[in-house]
C-alpha positions in Angstrom: 97.1 81.4 93.8 97.9 77.8 93.9 95.2 75.5 95.1 92.4 77.9 94.3 89.7 77.8 91.6 86.7 80.1 91.1 83.5 78.5 89.7 81.3 81.2 88.1 78.6 81.9 85.6 79.4 84.6 83.1 76.3 86.7 83.6 76.0 86.4 87.3 76.4 89.8 88.9 77.9 88.4 92.1 80.4 86.4 90.1 81.4 89.6 88.2 82.0 91.4 91.5 84.3 88.7 92.7 86.1 88.5 89.3 86.6 92.3 89.3 88.0 92.2 92.8 90.5 89.5 91.8 91.5 91.7 89.0 91.8 94.8 91.3 94.0 92.8 93.7 96.1 91.5 90.8 95.4 87.9 91.8 95.2 85.1 89.2 92.9 82.3 90.0 91.9 79.6 87.5 88.3 80.2 86.4 85.8 77.4 85.9 82.7 78.6 83.9 79.7 76.3 84.7 77.1 77.3 82.1 78.9 76.3 78.9 81.2 73.7 80.5 79.0 71.0 82.0 82.0 69.2 83.5 82.8 72.2 85.6 79.2 72.3 86.9 79.4 68.5 87.6 82.7 69.1 89.5 81.2 71.9 91.5 78.2 69.8 92.5 80.3 66.7 93.3 82.8 68.7 95.4 80.7 71.5 96.9 77.4 69.8 97.0 75.4 72.4 95.0 75.4 74.3 91.8 75.7 77.8 93.3 78.1 80.5 92.1 80.3 82.2 92.8 82.2 79.4 94.6 85.8 79.5 95.5 87.5 76.1 95.8 90.4 76.3 98.2 92.8 73.4 98.5 95.2 73.5 101.4 98.8 72.3 101.2 97.7 69.2 103.2 95.1 68.3 100.6 92.0 69.5 102.6 89.5 71.1 100.3 87.1 73.9 101.3 84.2 75.2 99.1 83.4 78.9 99.8 80.1 80.3 98.6 78.8 83.9 98.8 80.6 86.7 97.1 81.2 88.8 100.2 82.7 85.8 102.0 85.0 85.2 99.1 86.0 88.9 98.9 86.8 88.9 102.7 88.9 85.8 102.2 90.7 87.3 99.2 91.5 90.4 101.3 93.3 88.3 103.9 95.2 86.2 101.3 96.4 89.3 99.4 97.6 91.0 102.7 100.0 88.1 103.3 
């Protein structure tokens, strides 16, 4: 999934649900762990405005970037992407 990145925390249950859903759909998204990689957390705060996970960074072909929080919103989005 070009242009997508998932920011997560390894023991966050909501992040785990999103990661399992990605696996179930067979989608590969670069993962950015924020607890042990401070630069990932800094990037999340700089781009999305807060250190909340899960967060899916979505970069459109035209360069526009959207930061999607909330596990159920991310899962609904992934369903639409996988259906294409």
